TITOR-777668 format. One record per residue (C-alpha): residue number from 1; residue in three letters; x, y, z. Coordinates in Angstrom, 3 decimals. Layout:
<atoms>
{atom NUM; 'ALA'; {X; Y; Z}} ...
</atoms>
This chain:
<atoms>
{atom 1; 'MET'; {17.021; -12.174; 17.144}} {atom 2; 'ASP'; {17.048; -8.331; 17.984}} {atom 3; 'PHE'; {13.221; -7.191; 18.321}} {atom 4; 'ASN'; {14.178; -3.717; 19.335}} {atom 5; 'LEU'; {13.425; -0.921; 17.220}} {atom 6; 'THR'; {16.508; 1.556; 16.768}} {atom 7; 'GLU'; {15.780; 5.150; 18.232}} {atom 8; 'GLU'; {15.394; 6.628; 15.102}} {atom 9; 'GLN'; {12.508; 4.116; 14.109}} {atom 10; 'ARG'; {10.825; 4.486; 17.479}} {atom 11; 'MET'; {11.032; 8.201; 16.884}} {atom 12; 'LEU'; {9.651; 8.217; 13.385}} {atom 13; 'ARG'; {6.876; 5.826; 14.924}} {atom 14; 'ASP'; {5.743; 8.002; 17.576}} {atom 15; 'SER'; {5.980; 11.167; 15.553}} {atom 16; 'VAL'; {3.557; 9.729; 12.717}} {atom 17; 'ALA'; {1.297; 8.086; 15.304}} {atom 18; 'ASN'; {1.106; 11.675; 17.115}} {atom 19; 'PHE'; {0.362; 13.473; 14.110}} {atom 20; 'ALA'; {-2.183; 10.867; 12.941}} {atom 21; 'ALA'; {-3.931; 11.319; 16.292}} {atom 22; 'LYS'; {-3.865; 15.345; 15.737}} {atom 23; 'GLU'; {-4.745; 15.697; 12.285}} {atom 24; 'ILE'; {-6.121; 12.742; 10.554}} {atom 25; 'LYS'; {-8.515; 11.153; 13.859}} {atom 26; 'PRO'; {-10.803; 13.775; 14.315}} {atom 27; 'ILE'; {-11.838; 13.557; 10.659}} {atom 28; 'ALA'; {-11.684; 9.946; 9.726}} {atom 29; 'GLU'; {-15.268; 9.729; 10.110}} {atom 30; 'GLU'; {-15.680; 12.694; 7.726}} {atom 31; 'ILE'; {-13.247; 11.167; 4.979}} {atom 32; 'ASP'; {-15.071; 7.973; 4.768}} {atom 33; 'ARG'; {-18.610; 9.647; 4.766}} {atom 34; 'GLU'; {-17.836; 11.725; 2.148}} {atom 35; 'ASP'; {-15.346; 9.691; 0.075}} {atom 36; 'LYS'; {-12.861; 12.644; -0.198}} {atom 37; 'TRP'; {-9.588; 13.133; 0.280}} {atom 38; 'PRO'; {-8.976; 16.195; 3.130}} {atom 39; 'ASP'; {-7.588; 19.752; 1.845}} {atom 40; 'GLY'; {-4.168; 20.043; 2.714}} {atom 41; 'LEU'; {-3.585; 17.074; 3.998}} {atom 42; 'TRP'; {-0.709; 15.844; 1.539}} {atom 43; 'GLN'; {1.435; 19.019; 2.352}} {atom 44; 'LYS'; {1.036; 18.158; 5.839}} {atom 45; 'LEU'; {2.271; 14.536; 4.963}} {atom 46; 'ALA'; {5.304; 16.328; 3.535}} {atom 47; 'GLU'; {5.876; 18.892; 6.564}} {atom 48; 'LEU'; {5.604; 15.751; 8.424}} {atom 49; 'GLY'; {8.740; 14.311; 6.065}} {atom 50; 'ILE'; {7.043; 11.318; 4.599}} {atom 51; 'MET'; {6.589; 11.716; 1.151}} {atom 52; 'GLY'; {9.676; 10.269; -0.096}} {atom 53; 'ILE'; {10.300; 8.580; 3.506}} {atom 54; 'THR'; {12.350; 6.068; 1.826}} {atom 55; 'VAL'; {14.108; 8.200; -0.930}} {atom 56; 'ASP'; {17.612; 9.146; -0.947}} {atom 57; 'PRO'; {17.904; 12.537; 0.839}} {atom 58; 'GLU'; {20.205; 14.159; -2.383}} {atom 59; 'TYR'; {16.361; 13.911; -4.277}} {atom 60; 'GLY'; {14.357; 15.335; -1.045}} {atom 61; 'GLY'; {13.766; 12.212; 0.684}} {atom 62; 'ALA'; {14.339; 11.371; 4.228}} {atom 63; 'GLY'; {16.540; 7.915; 3.807}} {atom 64; 'ALA'; {14.688; 5.666; 6.235}} {atom 65; 'ASP'; {14.330; 1.992; 5.708}} {atom 66; 'ILE'; {11.814; -0.115; 4.560}} {atom 67; 'LEU'; {10.930; -1.139; 7.924}} {atom 68; 'SER'; {10.963; 2.673; 9.104}} {atom 69; 'ALA'; {8.150; 3.251; 5.926}} {atom 70; 'SER'; {6.378; 0.096; 7.411}} {atom 71; 'LEU'; {6.083; 1.560; 10.660}} {atom 72; 'ALA'; {4.603; 4.692; 9.579}} {atom 73; 'CYS'; {2.036; 2.830; 7.260}} {atom 74; 'GLU'; {0.811; 1.503; 10.641}} {atom 75; 'GLU'; {0.194; 4.428; 12.061}} {atom 76; 'LEU'; {-1.812; 6.017; 9.353}} {atom 77; 'ALA'; {-3.443; 3.246; 9.071}} {atom 78; 'ARG'; {-4.654; 2.644; 12.716}} {atom 79; 'VAL'; {-6.495; 6.126; 12.439}} {atom 80; 'SER'; {-7.553; 5.943; 8.819}} {atom 81; 'ALA'; {-6.431; 2.957; 6.192}} {atom 82; 'ALA'; {-7.788; 5.132; 3.362}} {atom 83; 'VAL'; {-4.859; 7.993; 4.155}} {atom 84; 'ALA'; {-2.577; 4.835; 4.759}} {atom 85; 'LEU'; {-3.440; 3.409; 1.167}} {atom 86; 'SER'; {-2.921; 6.812; -0.570}} {atom 87; 'TRP'; {-0.033; 7.675; 0.789}} {atom 88; 'GLY'; {1.342; 4.340; 0.502}} {atom 89; 'ALA'; {0.831; 4.142; -3.040}} {atom 90; 'HIS'; {2.415; 7.398; -3.122}} {atom 91; 'ALA'; {5.719; 6.611; -1.176}} {atom 92; 'ASN'; {6.469; 2.784; -1.664}} {atom 93; 'LEU'; {4.589; 2.128; -5.290}} {atom 94; 'CYS'; {5.477; 5.229; -7.050}} {atom 95; 'CYS'; {8.673; 7.011; -5.020}} {atom 96; 'ASN'; {10.286; 4.057; -3.645}} {atom 97; 'ASN'; {10.381; 2.384; -7.097}} {atom 98; 'LEU'; {11.900; 5.681; -8.806}} {atom 99; 'ASN'; {14.049; 5.422; -6.530}} {atom 100; 'SER'; {15.177; 2.107; -6.890}} {atom 101; 'HIS'; {15.428; 1.808; -10.392}} {atom 102; 'ALA'; {15.232; 5.483; -12.155}} {atom 103; 'ASN'; {18.411; 6.587; -13.496}} {atom 104; 'GLU'; {19.914; 9.829; -12.089}} {atom 105; 'VAL'; {18.412; 12.243; -14.470}} {atom 106; 'GLN'; {15.005; 10.695; -13.812}} {atom 107; 'LYS'; {15.201; 10.979; -10.053}} {atom 108; 'ARG'; {16.479; 14.596; -10.628}} {atom 109; 'LYS'; {13.315; 15.627; -12.533}} {atom 110; 'TYR'; {10.957; 13.349; -10.875}} {atom 111; 'LEU'; {11.371; 12.632; -7.364}} {atom 112; 'PRO'; {12.141; 16.482; -5.815}} {atom 113; 'PRO'; {8.469; 17.241; -6.469}} {atom 114; 'LEU'; {7.175; 14.325; -5.051}} {atom 115; 'CYS'; {8.914; 14.394; -1.907}} {atom 116; 'SER'; {7.895; 17.910; -1.693}} {atom 117; 'GLY'; {4.016; 16.934; -1.680}} {atom 118; 'ARG'; {3.934; 18.681; -5.026}} {atom 119; 'HIS'; {3.044; 15.899; -7.161}} {atom 120; 'ILE'; {1.240; 12.879; -6.394}} {atom 121; 'GLY'; {2.660; 9.448; -7.454}} {atom 122; 'ALA'; {0.917; 6.396; -8.705}} {atom 123; 'LEU'; {1.482; 2.716; -9.736}} {atom 124; 'GLY'; {-0.126; 1.544; -13.319}} {atom 125; 'LEU'; {-0.102; -2.162; -13.170}} {atom 126; 'THR'; {-3.621; -3.883; -12.752}} {atom 127; 'GLU'; {-5.993; -3.688; -16.143}} {atom 128; 'PRO'; {-9.235; -5.014; -16.359}} {atom 129; 'ASN'; {-8.624; -8.116; -17.591}} {atom 130; 'ALA'; {-4.827; -8.622; -15.943}} {atom 131; 'GLY'; {-5.026; -8.852; -12.112}} {atom 132; 'SER'; {-3.240; -11.694; -10.317}} {atom 133; 'ASP'; {-2.302; -12.608; -13.624}} {atom 134; 'ALA'; {0.295; -9.053; -13.631}} {atom 135; 'VAL'; {2.714; -10.159; -16.300}} {atom 136; 'GLY'; {-0.687; -10.684; -18.881}} {atom 137; 'ILE'; {-1.353; -6.850; -19.013}} {atom 138; 'GLN'; {-2.508; -5.999; -22.601}} {atom 139; 'THR'; {-1.488; -2.234; -22.536}} {atom 140; 'SER'; {0.742; -1.767; -25.552}} {atom 141; 'ALA'; {3.744; 0.588; -26.040}} {atom 142; 'LYS'; {5.373; 1.195; -29.696}} {atom 143; 'ARG'; {8.165; 3.269; -30.269}} {atom 144; 'GLU'; {8.266; 5.975; -32.999}} {atom 145; 'GLY'; {11.424; 8.163; -33.254}} {atom 146; 'ASP'; {11.648; 9.358; -29.677}} {atom 147; 'PHE'; {8.352; 8.360; -28.281}} {atom 148; 'TYR'; {6.675; 5.585; -27.295}} {atom 149; 'VAL'; {3.228; 5.774; -28.282}} {atom 150; 'VAL'; {0.997; 3.753; -25.622}} {atom 151; 'ASN'; {-2.322; 2.180; -25.784}} {atom 152; 'GLY'; {-4.522; 0.250; -23.230}} {atom 153; 'SER'; {-6.125; 0.918; -20.172}} {atom 154; 'LYS'; {-5.297; 0.561; -16.161}} {atom 155; 'MET'; {-7.757; -0.484; -13.501}} {atom 156; 'PHE'; {-8.349; -0.068; -9.498}} {atom 157; 'ILE'; {-5.511; 2.422; -9.402}} {atom 158; 'THR'; {-4.824; 4.089; -6.020}} {atom 159; 'ASN'; {-4.427; 7.718; -6.423}} {atom 160; 'GLY'; {-5.140; 7.105; -10.195}} {atom 161; 'PRO'; {-7.713; 10.035; -10.733}} {atom 162; 'VAL'; {-5.505; 12.355; -8.727}} {atom 163; 'ALA'; {-1.591; 11.473; -9.834}} {atom 164; 'ASN'; {1.078; 13.540; -11.337}} {atom 165; 'THR'; {3.728; 10.911; -11.918}} {atom 166; 'VAL'; {2.509; 7.093; -12.337}} {atom 167; 'VAL'; {5.163; 4.145; -12.727}} {atom 168; 'LEU'; {3.620; 2.317; -15.915}} {atom 169; 'TYR'; {4.249; -1.184; -17.243}} {atom 170; 'ALA'; {3.359; -1.792; -20.993}} {atom 171; 'LYS'; {4.335; -4.685; -23.272}} {atom 172; 'THR'; {6.921; -3.477; -25.935}} {atom 173; 'GLU'; {7.348; -7.308; -27.345}} {atom 174; 'LYS'; {3.906; -8.916; -26.923}} {atom 175; 'SER'; {5.026; -12.431; -28.366}} {atom 176; 'ALA'; {7.828; -12.569; -25.536}} {atom 177; 'GLY'; {5.535; -12.540; -22.637}} {atom 178; 'PRO'; {6.908; -11.561; -19.479}} {atom 179; 'LYS'; {9.911; -10.765; -21.331}} {atom 180; 'GLY'; {8.015; -8.328; -23.364}} {atom 181; 'ILE'; {7.385; -5.534; -20.463}} {atom 182; 'THR'; {8.702; -2.488; -20.096}} {atom 183; 'ALA'; {8.506; 0.211; -17.136}} {atom 184; 'PHE'; {7.695; 3.617; -17.721}} {atom 185; 'ILE'; {7.024; 6.890; -15.976}} {atom 186; 'LEU'; {4.213; 8.707; -17.093}} {atom 187; 'ASP'; {3.723; 12.250; -16.649}} {atom 188; 'THR'; {-0.496; 12.689; -16.206}} {atom 189; 'LYS'; {-0.158; 15.780; -19.138}} {atom 190; 'PHE'; {1.511; 14.030; -21.579}} {atom 191; 'PRO'; {-1.403; 13.743; -24.804}} {atom 192; 'GLY'; {-3.149; 10.684; -24.979}} {atom 193; 'PHE'; {-3.604; 10.151; -21.127}} {atom 194; 'SER'; {-6.954; 10.657; -19.373}} {atom 195; 'VAL'; {-8.857; 9.426; -16.148}} {atom 196; 'SER'; {-12.005; 7.334; -17.652}} {atom 197; 'ARG'; {-14.011; 7.398; -13.743}} {atom 198; 'LYS'; {-13.236; 7.233; -10.127}} {atom 199; 'LEU'; {-14.234; 3.994; -8.505}} {atom 200; 'ASN'; {-16.798; 4.101; -5.883}} {atom 201; 'LYS'; {-15.662; 1.581; -3.153}} {atom 202; 'VAL'; {-16.816; -0.101; -0.321}} {atom 203; 'GLY'; {-14.069; 0.721; 2.063}} {atom 204; 'ASN'; {-10.943; 2.811; 1.943}} {atom 205; 'ARG'; {-13.173; 5.481; 1.245}} {atom 206; 'GLY'; {-11.280; 9.032; 0.749}} {atom 207; 'SER'; {-8.724; 7.337; -0.907}} {atom 208; 'ALA'; {-9.176; 7.919; -4.628}} {atom 209; 'THR'; {-9.402; 4.880; -7.066}} {atom 210; 'GLY'; {-9.562; 5.232; -10.857}} {atom 211; 'GLU'; {-9.636; 3.839; -14.231}} {atom 212; 'LEU'; {-6.976; 5.023; -16.325}} {atom 213; 'VAL'; {-6.833; 5.292; -20.309}} {atom 214; 'LEU'; {-4.091; 5.581; -22.404}} {atom 215; 'ASP'; {-5.034; 6.484; -26.199}} {atom 216; 'ASN'; {-1.857; 6.827; -28.251}} {atom 217; 'CYS'; {-0.317; 8.402; -25.408}} {atom 218; 'ARG'; {3.110; 9.727; -26.558}} {atom 219; 'ILE'; {5.729; 8.872; -23.503}} {atom 220; 'PRO'; {9.326; 9.688; -24.332}} {atom 221; 'ALA'; {11.781; 7.040; -24.793}} {atom 222; 'GLU'; {13.957; 8.842; -21.972}} {atom 223; 'ASN'; {11.002; 8.028; -19.708}} {atom 224; 'ILE'; {12.161; 4.220; -19.791}} {atom 225; 'ILE'; {13.022; 2.881; -16.304}} {atom 226; 'GLY'; {16.073; 0.379; -17.232}} {atom 227; 'GLN'; {16.061; -1.111; -20.248}} {atom 228; 'GLU'; {13.333; -1.974; -23.064}} {atom 229; 'ASN'; {11.824; -5.340; -22.523}} {atom 230; 'LYS'; {13.317; -5.759; -19.152}} {atom 231; 'GLY'; {10.613; -4.172; -16.821}} {atom 232; 'ILE'; {9.847; -7.711; -15.423}} {atom 233; 'ALA'; {12.814; -7.087; -13.102}} {atom 234; 'VAL'; {11.590; -3.673; -12.060}} {atom 235; 'MET'; {7.997; -5.253; -11.781}} {atom 236; 'MET'; {8.750; -8.172; -9.321}} {atom 237; 'GLY'; {11.186; -6.213; -6.998}} {atom 238; 'GLY'; {8.731; -3.586; -6.390}} {atom 239; 'LEU'; {6.159; -6.374; -5.691}} {atom 240; 'ASP'; {8.012; -8.003; -3.015}} {atom 241; 'VAL'; {8.768; -4.571; -1.098}} {atom 242; 'GLU'; {5.058; -3.910; -1.802}} {atom 243; 'ARG'; {3.978; -7.109; 0.028}} {atom 244; 'ALA'; {6.374; -6.446; 2.660}} {atom 245; 'PHE'; {5.135; -2.972; 3.161}} {atom 246; 'PHE'; {1.362; -3.092; 2.903}} {atom 247; 'GLY'; {1.471; -5.902; 5.470}} {atom 248; 'THR'; {1.301; -3.392; 8.144}} {atom 249; 'TYR'; {-1.361; -1.638; 6.422}} {atom 250; 'ALA'; {-3.847; -4.337; 7.570}} {atom 251; 'LEU'; {-1.417; -4.285; 10.977}} {atom 252; 'GLY'; {-2.762; -1.174; 11.668}} {atom 253; 'ILE'; {-6.188; -1.433; 10.999}} {atom 254; 'ALA'; {-6.104; -4.579; 13.081}} {atom 255; 'GLU'; {-4.919; -2.507; 16.377}} {atom 256; 'ALA'; {-7.375; -0.047; 15.938}} {atom 257; 'ALA'; {-10.104; -2.867; 16.020}} {atom 258; 'PHE'; {-8.640; -4.344; 18.926}} {atom 259; 'GLU'; {-8.608; -0.943; 20.996}} {atom 260; 'GLU'; {-11.725; -0.433; 20.298}} {atom 261; 'SER'; {-13.315; -3.782; 21.357}} {atom 262; 'VAL'; {-10.872; -4.086; 24.519}} {atom 263; 'LYS'; {-12.429; -0.437; 25.080}} {atom 264; 'TYR'; {-16.102; -1.411; 24.488}} {atom 265; 'ALA'; {-15.923; -4.690; 26.488}} {atom 266; 'LYS'; {-14.802; -2.829; 29.565}} {atom 267; 'GLU'; {-18.010; -0.205; 29.165}} {atom 268; 'ARG'; {-20.537; -2.353; 28.100}} {atom 269; 'VAL'; {-22.574; -3.548; 30.854}} {atom 270; 'GLN'; {-24.568; -6.559; 30.546}} {atom 271; 'PHE'; {-26.479; -8.974; 33.025}} {atom 272; 'GLY'; {-24.872; -6.568; 35.680}} {atom 273; 'LYS'; {-21.800; -6.558; 34.488}} {atom 274; 'PRO'; {-19.293; -5.700; 31.949}} {atom 275; 'ILE'; {-18.928; -7.803; 28.952}} {atom 276; 'ALA'; {-15.152; -7.939; 29.596}} {atom 277; 'ALA'; {-15.899; -10.566; 32.841}} {atom 278; 'PHE'; {-17.289; -12.981; 29.969}} {atom 279; 'GLN'; {-14.854; -15.678; 29.383}} {atom 280; 'LEU'; {-16.130; -16.109; 25.260}} {atom 281; 'ILE'; {-15.297; -12.202; 25.253}} {atom 282; 'GLN'; {-11.901; -12.776; 27.003}} {atom 283; 'GLN'; {-11.623; -15.818; 24.627}} {atom 284; 'LYS'; {-11.903; -13.077; 21.509}} {atom 285; 'ILE'; {-9.996; -10.547; 23.351}} {atom 286; 'ALA'; {-6.805; -13.161; 23.857}} {atom 287; 'ASP'; {-6.926; -14.830; 20.453}} {atom 288; 'MET'; {-7.181; -10.845; 18.573}} {atom 289; 'TYR'; {-4.192; -9.908; 20.610}} {atom 290; 'ALA'; {-2.117; -13.477; 19.936}} {atom 291; 'GLN'; {-3.277; -12.869; 16.279}} {atom 292; 'ILE'; {-2.047; -9.299; 15.793}} {atom 293; 'GLU'; {1.551; -9.948; 17.713}} {atom 294; 'ALA'; {2.044; -13.099; 15.410}} {atom 295; 'ALA'; {1.164; -10.911; 12.454}} {atom 296; 'ARG'; {3.560; -7.844; 13.608}} {atom 297; 'LEU'; {6.590; -10.328; 14.002}} {atom 298; 'MET'; {5.714; -11.391; 10.473}} {atom 299; 'CYS'; {5.407; -8.003; 9.398}} {atom 300; 'TYR'; {8.693; -6.555; 10.674}} {atom 301; 'LYS'; {10.654; -9.592; 9.436}} {atom 302; 'ALA'; {9.712; -9.284; 5.951}} {atom 303; 'ALA'; {10.223; -5.382; 5.929}} {atom 304; 'ILE'; {13.988; -6.370; 7.128}} {atom 305; 'LEU'; {14.602; -8.756; 4.511}} {atom 306; 'ALA'; {13.153; -6.081; 1.892}} {atom 307; 'ASP'; {16.039; -3.529; 3.229}} {atom 308; 'ASN'; {18.590; -6.531; 2.490}} {atom 309; 'VAL'; {17.965; -6.730; -0.618}} {atom 310; 'LYS'; {17.995; -3.256; -1.424}} {atom 311; 'ARG'; {21.048; -2.654; -0.049}} {atom 312; 'GLY'; {22.303; -5.228; -2.321}} {atom 313; 'GLY'; {21.920; -8.560; -0.274}} {atom 314; 'LYS'; {20.790; -11.842; -2.341}} {atom 315; 'GLY'; {18.236; -14.481; -1.721}} {atom 316; 'THR'; {14.695; -15.357; -2.155}} {atom 317; 'GLU'; {13.554; -15.792; 0.980}} {atom 318; 'VAL'; {12.519; -12.221; 0.492}} {atom 319; 'HIS'; {10.128; -13.617; -2.166}} {atom 320; 'LEU'; {8.709; -16.405; 0.523}} {atom 321; 'ILE'; {8.246; -14.229; 3.617}} {atom 322; 'SER'; {6.975; -10.765; 2.334}} {atom 323; 'ALA'; {4.080; -13.078; 0.718}} {atom 324; 'SER'; {3.751; -15.096; 3.541}} {atom 325; 'ALA'; {3.771; -11.973; 5.497}} {atom 326; 'ILE'; {0.960; -10.036; 3.755}} {atom 327; 'LEU'; {-0.948; -13.112; 3.514}} {atom 328; 'LEU'; {-1.181; -13.762; 7.297}} {atom 329; 'CYS'; {-1.508; -9.880; 8.343}} {atom 330; 'ALA'; {-4.523; -9.626; 5.721}} {atom 331; 'GLU'; {-6.275; -12.479; 6.800}} {atom 332; 'ILE'; {-5.660; -11.823; 10.585}} {atom 333; 'SER'; {-6.959; -8.125; 10.130}} {atom 334; 'VAL'; {-10.589; -9.201; 8.571}} {atom 335; 'LYS'; {-10.920; -11.576; 11.446}} {atom 336; 'VAL'; {-10.233; -9.353; 14.049}} {atom 337; 'CYS'; {-12.293; -6.624; 12.526}} {atom 338; 'GLU'; {-15.340; -9.646; 12.245}} {atom 339; 'GLU'; {-14.763; -10.311; 15.754}} {atom 340; 'ALA'; {-14.540; -6.316; 16.881}} {atom 341; 'VAL'; {-17.765; -5.748; 15.178}} {atom 342; 'GLN'; {-19.411; -9.126; 16.983}} {atom 343; 'ILE'; {-18.144; -7.916; 20.138}} {atom 344; 'HIS'; {-19.833; -4.504; 19.656}} {atom 345; 'GLY'; {-23.388; -6.289; 18.524}} {atom 346; 'GLY'; {-25.773; -4.177; 17.082}} {atom 347; 'TYR'; {-23.645; -0.970; 17.504}} {atom 348; 'GLY'; {-20.714; -2.783; 15.927}} {atom 349; 'TYR'; {-23.124; -2.702; 12.434}} {atom 350; 'CYS'; {-24.195; 0.723; 12.912}} {atom 351; 'LEU'; {-22.050; 3.723; 11.196}} {atom 352; 'GLU'; {-21.389; 5.769; 14.245}} {atom 353; 'TYR'; {-19.305; 3.218; 16.143}} {atom 354; 'PRO'; {-15.629; 2.947; 13.989}} {atom 355; 'VAL'; {-15.655; -0.849; 13.633}} {atom 356; 'GLN'; {-17.638; -1.192; 10.806}} {atom 357; 'ARG'; {-15.319; 1.065; 9.072}} {atom 358; 'PHE'; {-12.178; -1.113; 10.054}} {atom 359; 'TRP'; {-14.510; -4.089; 8.945}} {atom 360; 'ARG'; {-14.905; -2.377; 5.238}} {atom 361; 'ASP'; {-11.346; -1.589; 5.163}} {atom 362; 'ALA'; {-9.521; -4.734; 5.914}} {atom 363; 'LYS'; {-11.018; -6.970; 3.339}} {atom 364; 'LEU'; {-9.029; -4.632; 0.890}} {atom 365; 'GLY'; {-5.935; -6.559; 1.733}} {atom 366; 'THR'; {-7.039; -9.898; 0.908}} {atom 367; 'ILE'; {-7.743; -8.406; -2.389}} {atom 368; 'GLY'; {-5.018; -5.568; -3.148}} {atom 369; 'ALA'; {-1.553; -5.912; -4.543}} {atom 370; 'GLY'; {-2.375; -10.197; -5.318}} {atom 371; 'THR'; {-5.144; -11.877; -3.914}} {atom 372; 'SER'; {-4.710; -14.082; -0.805}} {atom 373; 'GLU'; {-5.126; -16.829; -3.329}} {atom 374; 'MET'; {-1.824; -15.932; -5.541}} {atom 375; 'ARG'; {-0.156; -15.310; -2.364}} {atom 376; 'ARG'; {-0.785; -18.938; -1.065}} {atom 377; 'LEU'; {0.498; -20.073; -4.862}} {atom 378; 'ILE'; {3.742; -17.690; -4.751}} {atom 379; 'ILE'; {4.531; -19.432; -0.961}} {atom 380; 'ALA'; {4.041; -22.851; -2.560}} {atom 381; 'ARG'; {6.297; -22.332; -5.537}} {atom 382; 'GLU'; {9.036; -20.884; -3.143}} {atom 383; 'ILE'; {8.753; -24.021; -0.881}} {atom 384; 'LEU'; {8.313; -26.378; -3.575}} {atom 385; 'LYS'; {10.582; -24.430; -6.034}} {atom 386; 'MET'; {8.052; -25.471; -8.634}} 
</atoms>
């Protein structure tokens, strides 16, 4: 196996890392404290060239692979998980889905403003009563002439309060179960759409999350992604890429917590010596490092497999590996962040040190994009083929 990144991938990673250090790190605590997205940041991300990172160049994107996008997510998350989350929802959940599944007319209409940063994207899947049971969504869409009238609500939608374009899933044939789901492109200016509330979260503050309401919302029939009642294929393909991609979100948080822990352990003196000299602290540092490196390998493998499928490759290994990657990365991230707080002692529990922010942010990784429990079920079913 070749574990080396290409020159283009290294350049992209370093470019995003430098941008994050300069533009985001100085205000990361402010973003969290005020729960506010910085003015002008979307445009700066567009100028960096990553708003449509995996979108084909003819639609304004960078044409990069999933691994490159994952590297960018990792570097953003090392500085601000909130920024990585909102950017990822836009670039991966919305733009990549449209680039992969929308038709030519739809791509030319919706992707250029998303890639330029003029519009913000989101994914509308989760509902108040349909989280892990994604195919159990109840939002309905009924055709009336050249439109579909959509009714229902979506919950926990990253970028929901600020999005212009939403990849939306609804039931067009309720009795058909998963085979009755259709994917749509929702323009949030369509009549009948509204944001009922912005959610106040414990972590990832600054990344807007909301509840969306569709009250007789009229979506043109031309905005169907693929075919009516064939949305499950779009959904499942998107979920595989999402799991592979957002594993590096958790990885980046863990890396940041690890770096702060090493720095603090060398500086903090107790009993006349740095706490890094104590074997119990050394054990924590060693375990954190080994776990992060194991998570990195799994993440990158999942991204490479997702790229192979995107290029037309066959096989279902990506289902197994992507679920395994995000399961491993998310749980390791939580564990590493807990150890970081422990190493910092009382200071780790104070808001003046960033490890408490990493700790709060990391927990989402075990809940969002499917819970750890559901990921284990996916892994087991793939192994056992049940």
